[in-house]
GUROKE-528186 format. One record per residue: residue in one letter; y, z, x of N, C-alpha, C in turn. Coordinates in pm, whole numbers, plus 50000, padded with zeros to 5 digits. Example, Ala and Ser with C-alpha at 12.3 -4.5 7.8 and 13.67 -1.06 7.14 Angstrom:
BEGIN
R   residu    n_yy    n_zz    n_xx   ca_yy   ca_zz   ca_xx    c_yy    c_zz    c_xx
R        A   49431   50780   51319   49550   50780   51230   49670   50780   51320
R        S   49775   50708   51285   49894   50714   51367   50003   50787   51290
This chain:
BEGIN
R   residu    n_yy    n_zz    n_xx   ca_yy   ca_zz   ca_xx    c_yy    c_zz    c_xx
R        X   24188   19730   14665   24118   19601   14674   24216   19488   14644
R        X   24212   19382   14724   24303   19269   14704   24258   19187   14585
R        X   24345   19163   14485   24307   19084   14369   24267   18943   14410
R        X   24177   18884   14333   24134   18748   14364   24119   18671   14235
R        X   24124   18539   14248   24099   18450   14135   23994   18350   14178
R        X   23930   18288   14079   23825   18191   14111   23884   18052   14115
R        X   23864   17982   14225   23916   17847   14240   23831   17746   14168
R        X   23871   17617   14176   23801   17511   14106   23659   17492   14157
R        X   23631   17539   14279   23497   17527   14335   23407   17644   14298
R        X   23464   17742   14226   23387   17860   14189   23391   17968   14295
R        X   23458   17943   14407   23468   18041   14516   23589   18131   14492
R        X   23570   18261   14509   23679   18355   14489   23789   18331   14591
R        X   23913   18324   14546   24026   18302   14633   24121   18421   14624
R        X   24178   18459   14736   24271   18571   14737   24399   18530   14665
R        X   24444   18613   14573   24567   18585   14501   24686   18594   14594
R        X   24777   18498   14587   24900   18509   14668   24987   18623   14616
R        X   25055   18689   14709   25143   18800   14676   25289   18756   14685
R        X   25369   18803   14590   25511   18765   14581   25594   18892   14569
R        X   25701   18898   14647   25796   19009   14639   25932   18954   14598
R        X   25991   19014   14496   26125   18975   14450   26224   19078   14502
R        X   26302   19042   14602   26403   19133   14656   26530   19117   14573
R        X   26559   19218   14492   26666   19208   14394   26609   19196   14255
R        X   26494   19256   14236   26419   19247   14110   26498   19301   13991
R        X   26594   19392   14016   26666   19457   13907   26789   19380   13859
R        X   26825   19271   13928   26941   19192   13888   26908   19092   13779
R        X   27009   19018   13735   26990   18924   13624   26881   18821   13653
R        X   26892   18751   13768   26793   18650   13803   26659   18714   13838
R        X   26663   18825   13912   26540   18893   13951   26458   18938   13831
R        X   26523   18993   13731   26454   19037   13611   26389   18919   13539
R        X   26460   18806   13535   26405   18688   13468   26282   18636   13542
R        X   26288   18632   13674   26173   18586   13752   26055   18681   13733
R        X   26085   18811   13740   25978   18911   13724   25910   18896   13588
R        X   25988   18877   13482   25928   18865   13349   25840   18742   13339
R        X   25875   18636   13411   25793   18515   13411   25663   18535   13488
R        X   25670   18605   13601   25553   18622   13686   25460   18733   13638
R        X   25517   18834   13572   25435   18948   13528   25328   18907   13428
R        X   25348   18795   13360   25252   18749   13260   25141   18664   13321
R        X   25152   18635   13448   25056   18544   13511   24943   18618   13580
R        X   24828   18551   13589   24711   18610   13651   24676   18545   13784
R        X   24759   18449   13828   24729   18378   13951   24814   18423   14069
R        X   24907   18516   14047   24987   18574   14155   24997   18725   14134
R        X   25017   18797   14243   25038   18941   14236   25181   18971   14277
R        X   25254   19039   14190   25393   19074   14219   25396   19211   14285
R        X   25455   19216   14404   25471   19341   14479   25611   19394   14451
R        X   25621   19519   14410   25751   19578   14379   25786   19691   14475
R        X   25914   19710   14496   25962   19815   14585   25981   19944   14507
R        X   25966   20055   14573   26000   20185   14515   26149   20180   14479
R        X   26183   20206   14351   26324   20198   14310   26418   20280   14398
R        X   26368   20389   14455   26452   20473   14540   26483   20406   14674
R        X   26410   20298   14707   26427   20232   14837   26486   20091   14824
R        X   26545   20060   14710   26597   19925   14688   26706   19886   14787
R        X   26777   19984   14839   26884   19956   14937   26840   19981   15080
R        X   26714   20010   15098   26658   20036   15232   26620   19901   15294
R        X   26703   19852   15384   26683   19718   15441   26551   19709   15516
R        X   26516   19813   15590   26392   19813   15667   26270   19804   15575
R        X   26272   19878   15464   26160   19875   15370   26150   19739   15302
R        X   26263   19681   15269   26261   19547   15208   26205   19445   15306
R        X   26247   19453   15432   26196   19360   15533   26046   19379   15553
R        X   25999   19504   15546   25855   19531   15562   25777   19465   15448
R        X   25827   19477   15327   25759   19417   15213   25761   19264   15221
R        X   25873   19210   15264   25880   19064   15280   25776   19017   15380
R        X   25761   19089   15490   25663   19052   15592   25519   19062   15542
R        X   25496   19136   15432   25360   19162   15385   25312   19065   15279
R        X   25399   18974   15232   25362   18887   15120   25355   18741   15162
R        X   25314   18658   15066   25306   18514   15091   25441   18445   15065
R        X   25508   18487   14957   25641   18434   14925   25732   18550   14888
R        X   25850   18551   14947   25954   18647   14909   26066   18570   14843
R        X   26108   18616   14726   26217   18553   14653   26338   18645   14660
R        X   26447   18596   14719   26567   18676   14739   26665   18652   14625
R        X   26694   18758   14550   26793   18752   14442   26904   18849   14477
R        X   26980   18813   14577   27075   18904   14641   27211   18837   14659
R        X   27316   18917   14682   27443   18858   14727   27422   18787   14861
R        X   27510   18693   14892   27493   18611   15012   27476   18693   15139
R        X   27564   18791   15161   27559   18870   15284   27429   18947   15295
R        X   27382   19002   15184   27256   19078   15185   27137   18986   15213
R        X   27142   18864   15161   27035   18768   15187   27028   18732   15335
R        X   27143   18706   15394   27145   18674   15538   27094   18792   15620
R        X   27134   18912   15582   27095   19032   15656   26944   19050   15656
R        X   26881   19039   15540   26738   19065   15534   26657   18951   15598
R        X   26705   18827   15588   26635   18715   15652   26630   18735   15803
R        X   26738   18787   15859   26745   18808   16004   26644   18913   16052
R        X   26597   18998   15961   26504   19104   15999   26357   19066   15979
R        X   26331   18953   15918   26193   18911   15891   26123   18873   16021
R        X   26002   18925   16039   25928   18897   16163   25798   18820   16139
R        X   25749   18816   16017   25624   18747   15989   25639   18597   16008
R        X   25546   18533   16082   25553   18388   16100   25495   18310   15982
R        X   25434   18381   15888   25367   18311   15778   25438   18323   15644
R        X   25519   18425   15625   25584   18443   15495   25679   18328   15466
R        X   25679   18283   15341   25772   18181   15296   25882   18249   15216
R        X   26006   18209   15239   26119   18274   15174   26191   18173   15085
R        X   26214   18215   14962   26289   18137   14865   26416   18215   14833
R        X   26530   18161   14871   26658   18232   14856   26735   18178   14737
R        X   26758   18265   14637   26831   18225   14517   26982   18242   14531
R        X   27028   18294   14645   27173   18309   14667   27232   18177   14716
R        X   27362   18178   14741   27431   18060   14794   27420   18049   14945
R        X   27368   18153   15010   27379   18169   15155   27324   18052   15235
R        X   27213   17993   15192   27147   17893   15275   27135   17755   15209
R        X   27212   17731   15105   27192   17608   15028   27231   17480   15102
R        X   27319   17490   15197   27356   17370   15274   27313   17383   15420
R        X   27228   17480   15448   27176   17499   15584   27068   17394   15610
R        X   27084   17310   15713   26985   17203   15739   26847   17255   15776
R        X   26838   17383   15814   26708   17440   15848   26632   17492   15726
R        X   26695   17485   15610   26633   17527   15485   26612   17405   15396
R        X   26494   17394   15335   26470   17286   15238   26547   17317   15110
R        X   26606   17216   15052   26680   17233   14928   26583   17225   14810
R        X   26579   17332   14731   26475   17345   14630   26500   17275   14498
R        X   26526   17146   14505   26543   17065   14384   26439   16952   14394
R        X   26317   16975   14346   26208   16879   14368   26238   16739   14318
R        X   26316   16729   14210   26342   16599   14148   26457   16524   14213
R        X   26522   16583   14311   26645   16527   14366   26627   16391   14433
R        X   26522   16376   14510   26504   16253   14588   26358   16239   14626
R        X   26313   16117   14655   26176   16098   14704   26152   16182   14829
R        X   26041   16250   14833   26007   16332   14949   26054   16477   14939
R        X   26140   16507   14841   26194   16644   14831   26085   16745   14796
R        X   25996   16707   14710   25887   16796   14669   25797   16829   14789
R        X   25767   16729   14869   25684   16752   14988   25756   16840   15089
R        X   25886   16821   15102   25964   16904   15194   25959   17050   15153
R        X   25967   17076   15023   25960   17213   14972   25821   17272   14998
R        X   25718   17193   14976   25581   17240   14994   25553   17279   15139
R        X   25612   17207   15233   25587   17232   15376   25676   17341   15435
R        X   25787   17368   15370   25889   17456   15430   25851   17604   15422
R        X   25899   17680   15520   25891   17826   15518   26021   17889   15470
R        X   26124   17806   15458   26254   17853   15411   26305   17752   15308
R        X   26324   17799   15184   26369   17712   15075   26486   17780   15004
R        X   26591   17704   14977   26706   17756   14902   26698   17707   14758
R        X   26708   17801   14664   26707   17766   14522   26845   17710   14485
R        X   26852   17597   14413   26983   17538   14382   27066   17624   14289
R        X   27197   17601   14290   27285   17665   14195   27274   17599   14059
R        X   27320   17668   13955   27308   17617   13819   27396   17494   13796
R        X   27525   17505   13828   27614   17390   13812   27570   17271   13900
R        X   27537   17293   14028   27491   17180   14109   27366   17113   14054
R        X   27275   17191   13993   27155   17130   13936   27191   17026   13832
R        X   27280   17062   13739   27321   16967   13636   27396   16849   13693
R        X   27490   16877   13783   27572   16770   13840   27487   16672   13922
R        X   27405   16726   14010   27325   16639   14097   27224   16557   14018
R        X   27166   16618   13915   27072   16543   13831   27140   16423   13768
R        X   27267   16439   13731   27341   16332   13664   27392   16226   13761
R        X   27444   16266   13877   27518   16173   13962   27436   16115   14077
R        X   27341   16190   14130   27268   16146   14249   27203   16008   14231
R        X   27129   15984   14122   27066   15852   14107   27167   15738   14097
R        X   27282   15764   14036   27382   15659   14017   27446   15620   14150
R        X   27467   15719   14237   27522   15690   14370   27415   15624   14457
R        X   27293   15676   14451   27185   15621   14533   27157   15475   14497
R        X   27174   15440   14370   27148   15302   14326   27263   15207   14359
R        X   27380   15262   14389   27497   15180   14417   27581   15148   14294
R        X   27536   15189   14175   27617   15164   14055   27751   15237   14063
R        X   27747   15358   14118   27869   15433   14143   27887   15439   14295
R        X   27994   15382   14348   28013   15381   14494   28035   15522   14548
R        X   27995   15542   14672   28010   15673   14735   28155   15717   14740
R        X   28247   15624   14742   28390   15656   14751   28452   15692   14616
R        X   28377   15686   14510   28429   15710   14375   28483   15852   14362
R        X   28605   15869   14307   28660   16004   14289   28601   16071   14165
R        X   28505   16160   14186   28430   16220   14076   28489   16354   14036
R        X   28501   16375   13905   28542   16504   13852   28429   16562   13766
R        X   28429   16694   13756   28326   16765   13679   28394   16865   13587
R        X   28365   16855   13459   28407   16957   13362   28279   17026   13314
R        X   28272   17156   13328   28148   17224   13296   28174   17358   13231
R        X   28081   17400   13147   28092   17530   13083   27956   17600   13086
R        X   27960   17730   13109   27839   17812   13115   27855   17934   13026
R        X   27744   17987   12980   27745   18116   12914   27781   18225   13012
R        X   27826   18338   12962   27878   18443   13049   27772   18510   13135
R        X   27644   18490   13105   27539   18549   13190   27542   18492   13331
R        X   27602   18372   13346   27613   18312   13479   27706   18388   13572
R        X   27790   18475   13516   27882   18553   13598   27824   18685   13645
R        X   27697   18710   13615   27634   18832   13663   27668   18954   13577
R        X   27628   19068   13628   27634   19192   13551   27776   19227   13505
R        X   27875   19209   13592   28011   19248   13556   28064   19169   13437
R        X   28042   19037   13440   28091   18955   13330   28010   18981   13203
R        X   27882   19006   13217   27798   19040   13102   27851   19166   13035
R        X   27892   19264   13116   27946   19388   13061   28077   19365   12988
R        X   28162   19277   13042   28291   19247   12977   28268   19189   12839
R        X   28181   19088   12830   28157   19025   12700   28074   19113   12609
R        X   27987   19194   12667   27904   19283   12588   27984   19383   12509
R        X   28100   19421   12560   28186   19515   12490   28235   19461   12355
R        X   28238   19329   12342   28294   19267   12222   28188   19192   12140
R        X   28060   19220   12168   27953   19143   12105   27949   19158   11954
R        X   28005   19268   11902   28001   19289   11758   28121   19234   11683
R        X   28217   19180   11755   28338   19130   11691   28319   18988   11639
R        X   28390   18956   11532   28379   18822   11473   28424   18715   11572
R        X   28531   18745   11645   28579   18651   11745   28613   18727   11872
R        X   28543   18699   11981   28570   18770   12105   28709   18737   12158
R        X   28767   18826   12237   28902   18801   12288   28909   18689   12391
R        X   28795   18652   12448   28793   18546   12549   28693   18438   12508
R        X   28723   18357   12408   28624   18258   12361   28596   18148   12462
R        X   28695   18118   12547   28679   18006   12642   28782   18024   12752
R        X   28739   18007   12876   28834   18018   12985   28794   17934   13104
R        X   28887   17853   13154   28865   17773   13274   28896   17860   13396
R        X   28813   17852   13498   28838   17929   13620   28821   17838   13742
R        X   28824   17897   13861   28819   17816   13983   28946   17736   14001
R        X   29059   17792   13957   29183   17717   13954   29251   17701   14090
R        X   29198   17767   14191   29246   17743   14327   29156   17641   14398
R        X   29055   17591   14325   28958   17494   14376   28878   17556   14492
R        X   28792   17480   14554   28709   17537   14659   28602   17631   14607
R        X   28557   17612   14481   28449   17693   14425   28327   17688   14517
R        X   28251   17796   14522   28140   17806   14617   28032   17700   14595
R        X   28025   17640   14476   27924   17538   14451   27964   17399   14501
R        X   28093   17379   14533   28141   17244   14564   28074   17188   14690
R        X   28059   17269   14792   27996   17220   14915   27853   17174   14889
R        X   27782   17251   14809   27645   17215   14772   27642   17083   14695
R        X   27731   17068   14600   27739   16944   14523   27768   16824   14612
R        X   27862   16842   14703   27901   16733   14793   27787   16697   14888
R        X   27724   16797   14945   27621   16775   15047   27507   16687   14997
R        X   27464   16707   14873   27344   16640   14824   27372   16525   14728
R        X   27499   16497   14700   27531   16394   14600   27533   16253   14656
R        X   27557   16241   14787   27577   16109   14845   27720   16060   14836
R        X   27808   16143   14781   27949   16106   14768   28023   16123   14901
R        X   28119   16037   14924   28199   16047   15047   28298   16162   15040
R        X   28342   16195   14920   28441   16302   14902   28385   16406   14806
R        X   28424   16529   14827   28380   16637   14738   28432   16613   14597
R        X   28352   16643   14495   28400   16626   14358   28505   16731   14323
R        X   28589   16698   14227   28686   16794   14175   28617   16869   14062
R        X   28599   16997   14079   28514   17077   13991   28597   17177   13911
R        X   28588   17168   13778   28658   17260   13688   28557   17329   13597
R        X   28509   17447   13638   28414   17521   13554   28483   17607   13450
R        X   28409   17644   13348   28461   17731   13243   28351   17823   13195
R        X   28390   17936   13138   28295   18029   13079   28325   18041   12930
R        X   28219   18044   12850   28234   18055   12705   28181   18187   12653
R        X   28215   18219   12530   28175   18346   12469   28035   18336   12409
R        X   27941   18289   12487   27801   18288   12449   27722   18327   12574
R        X   27608   18388   12554   27539   18449   12667   27477   18348   12761
R        X   27414   18246   12709   27326   18163   12789   27337   18017   12747
R        X   27331   17927   12846   27340   17784   12819   27447   17721   12907
R        X   27433   17592   12933   27526   17524   13024   27535   17376   12990
R        X   27657   17324   13004   27681   17182   12987   27768   17136   13103
R        X   27721   17035   13175   27793   16979   13290   27830   16834   13256
R        X   27959   16806   13254   28007   16673   13214   28073   16601   13331
R        X   28035   16475   13351   28092   16393   13458   28151   16268   13394
R        X   28282   16269   13366   28347   16150   13308   28363   16041   13414
R        X   28339   15917   13374   28344   15806   13469   28443   15700   13421
R        X   28563   15691   13481   28657   15584   13448   28615   15455   13517
R        X   28518   15387   13459   28457   15271   13523   28554   15154   13537
R        X   28663   15157   13461   28763   15050   13471   28828   15044   13608
R        X   28811   15147   13689   28867   15145   13825   28783   15060   13921
R        X   28664   15020   13878   28574   14944   13963   28591   14794   13941
R        X   28570   14715   14045   28579   14569   14033   28470   14512   13943
R        X   28353   14572   13950   28240   14525   13870   28177   14645   13798
R        X   28242   14693   13693   28196   14816   13628   28059   14800   13562
R        X   27971   14896   13581   27839   14889   13515   27852   14918   13366
R        X   27755   14874   13291   27750   14903   13148   27682   15038   13126
R        X   27697   15089   13006   27627   15212   12972   27476   15196   12985
R        X   27426   15080   12944   27282   15054   12954   27235   15058   13099
R        X   27313   15003   13189   27276   15006   13331   27272   15150   13384
R        X   27370   15230   13346   27370   15371   13387   27245   15441   13335
R        X   27216   15420   13207   27100   15484   13146   26971   15437   13211
R        X   26958   15308   13236   26836   15253   13296   26807   15318   13432
R        X   26912   15337   13512   26892   15398   13644   26839   15540   13630
R        X   26899   15618   13541   26854   15757   13522   26712   15762   13466
R        X   26683   15678   13368   26550   15677   13307   26444   15638   13407
R        X   26473   15541   13491   26377   15497   13593   26359   15605   13701
R        X   26467   15667   13741   26465   15768   13848   26379   15888   13809
R        X   26390   15929   13682   26322   16051   13638   26204   16023   13545
R        X   26159   15901   13542   26055   15862   13447   25933   15951   13444
R        X   25887   15997   13560   25764   16075   13567   25788   16224   13580
R        X   25912   16267   13574   25942   16408   13597   25930   16491   13468
R        X   25847   16596   13470   25826   16674   13348   25944   16761   13308
R        X   26034   16793   13404   26143   16886   13374   26279   16818   13366
R        X   26282   16685   13364   26408   16612   13344   26389   16517   13227
R        X   26469   16534   13126   26461   16453   13004   26587   16369   12991
R        X   26570   16237   12984   26683   16146   12966   26688   16103   12820
R        X   26787   16152   12747   26801   16117   12605   26841   15971   12588
R        X   26813   15917   12471   26848   15778   12442   26998   15756   12460
R        X   27035   15637   12499   27175   15602   12523   27259   15632   12398
R        X   27365   15711   12417   27455   15744   12307   27405   15852   12213
R        X   27291   15912   12244   27232   16015   12158   27262   16153   12213
R        X   27334   16234   12137   27370   16369   12182   27258   16469   12160
R        X   27151   16428   12094   27039   16519   12071   27070   16620   11962
R        X   26972   16705   11938   26989   16810   11837   27079   16920   11891
R        X   27145   16999   11806   27152   16989   11660   27276   16910   11617
R        X   27327   16936   11499   27454   16883   11447   27458   16730   11443
R        X   27356   16673   11380   27353   16529   11351   27355   16443   11477
R        X   27321   16503   11591   27313   16428   11717   27447   16367   11757
R        X   27557   16429   11709   27691   16377   11737   27774   16472   11823
R        X   27724   16592   11848   27795   16689   11929   27703   16734   12042
R        X   27758   16745   12161   27680   16798   12274   27694   16949   12273
R        X   27591   17017   12232   27592   17162   12231   27542   17218   12363
R        X   27575   17344   12387   27546   17404   12517   27411   17474   12526
R        X   27353   17512   12412   27242   17607   12417   27105   17550   12382
R        X   27097   17419   12357   26972   17361   12308   26859   17365   12411
R        X   26892   17372   12539   26788   17376   12643   26747   17518   12680
R        X   26807   17617   12615   26777   17756   12649   26628   17789   12631
R        X   26578   17870   12722   26438   17909   12718   26344   17809   12781
R        X   26398   17701   12840   26315   17599   12903   26355   17582   13050
R        X   26275   17505   13120   26306   17467   13258   26353   17321   13262
R        X   26409   17275   13153   26450   17135   13139   26594   17113   13181
R        X   26619   16996   13240   26753   16939   13249   26754   16821   13153
R        X   26841   16826   13054   26852   16717   12958   26974   16633   12993
R        X   26953   16504   13016   27060   16414   13059   27104   16322   12944
R        X   27234   16291   12943   27293   16210   12836   27388   16108   12897
R        X   27390   15990   12837   27486   15884   12876   27556   15835   12751
R        X   27690   15837   12755   27773   15781   12648   27867   15681   12713
R        X   27888   15566   12650   27970   15464   12715   28038   15374   12612
R        X   28153   15323   12652   28224   15219   12578   28241   15102   12675
R        X   28162   14999   12656   28163   14888   12752   28289   14803   12739
R        X   28361   14813   12628   28485   14738   12611   28598   14800   12692
R        X   28604   14932   12692   28710   15001   12767   28663   15046   12905
R        X   28536   15025   12934   28478   15063   13063   28497   15213   13092
R        X   28459   15292   12993   28460   15437   13006   28318   15488   12981
R        X   28281   15595   13053   28147   15652   13033   28150   15802   13061
R        X   28054   15868   13003   28032   16010   13030   27884   16029   13057
R        X   27854   16091   13170   27717   16133   13200   27718   16285   13197
R        X   27627   16344   13123   27627   16489   13105   27487   16545   13125
R        X   27483   16672   13163   27356   16743   13179   27363   16875   13103
R        X   27257   16905   13032   27246   17033   12961   27124   17108   13015
R        X   27143   17235   13043   27035   17317   13096   27059   17463   13064
R        X   26955   17540   13079   26966   17686   13068   27011   17738   13204
R        X   27128   17799   13208   27178   17847   13338   27089   17954   13399
R        X   27010   18022   13317   26915   18121   13368   26774   18065   13381
R        X   26754   17940   13336   26623   17875   13343   26618   17779   13461
R        X   26633   17649   13433   26635   17551   13541   26750   17577   13637
R        X   26852   17649   13589   26965   17684   13675   26943   17807   13760
R        X   26828   17875   13747   26805   17997   13825   26657   18033   13829
R        X   26611   18117   13735   26475   18172   13744   26366   18068   13723
R        X   26388   17974   13631   26289   17869   13611   26270   17784   13734
R        X   26381   17746   13796   26374   17668   13920   26305   17747   14029
R        X   26329   17878   14034   26266   17962   14136   26115   17964   14118
R        X   26069   17977   13995   25925   17977   13969   25865   17840   14001
R        X   25935   17734   13965   25889   17599   13998   25875   17582   14148
R        X   25976   17626   14224   25969   17616   14369   25858   17704   14427
R        X   25844   17825   14374   25738   17913   14421   25601   17849   14400
R        X   25582   17787   14284   25455   17719   14258   25427   17613   14364
R        X   25528   17534   14395   25513   17427   14495   25483   17488   14632
R        X   25555   17592   14668   25538   17654   14800   25400   17717   14817
R        X   25341   17762   14707   25208   17824   14713   25095   17725   14686
R        X   25130   17600   14657   25027   17500   14629   24964   17517   14492
R        X   25034   17583   14400   24986   17601   14263   25036   17487   14175
R        X   24975   17464   14060   25026   17360   13969   25173   17386   13937
R        X   25255   17285   13954   25400   17302   13949   25451   17351   13815
R        X   25384   17316   13707   25433   17351   13574   25382   17486   13524
R        X   25305   17557   13605   25248   17684   13562   25358   17784   13525
R        X   25348   17840   13405   25443   17942   13361   25577   17888   13316
R        X   25589   17756   13298   25717   17694   13265   25702   17602   13145
R        X   25811   17585   13070   25812   17489   12960   25936   17402   12971
């Protein structure tokens, strides 16, 4: 018997069905744990013995209302090509379709109309973790004209090791009991051309791709994305208050974007240090502005849970929108 729930009119409604392709991976497990507690959707699971059976996965995708792909890029493209149902909606958490113009970009807060585009689309790409933080910080400033599109933007960012997937988790897990891990901090992407750069460039409004320097730290979860702004290079540099006002106005009504007071680093540590893990367990992007108007220097930063708003939380938020459910259901 197909499960049903009672709608606001008292009429029984068929519960939407969701299949997570890649349920056993880091992001898939997080999404499953969020959905398994809910009574308004039914999660369809594959026989563990058939997880690599492409035909069986395609059959299950065709049978549900929303399929969430938590797969490597090539596997995501492969299974999408086999889908035949004209009604199934697909949410891809891989990098494969994030800059594809035929796919809606799943960042509801990004721009006016983005939420409606996600709701109408049959193909939605879930944003990357680093791009989520970067775009939340820079997009409004470029759109407002405070930061010109030609501005040479750099990004310094750090993530917990869970962002590197199972292999990196295993590397750090080996040393979890040591007082000091052998790899406390490491910058990577040193040949540039990181896979997130195209996504960042496409949706930022910038004329040139940002220079992106990511790093991994010896902590499991959490992310900090920093965008330093040498405003002295501009003929008419904005003040810190102007930067803050644009962000606060842009996200004023958004439940999952929090703009901290100007110059306030938030908790913990006396509000003087930007820590990486304070947003963990939430679907929040926390934004910060620090500025020295005398020297015309500023820093705009974003803090988020790389497995929350940077992955599984965003996926659940997008799924809610795609199914016409209350957007905040199952999220904090």
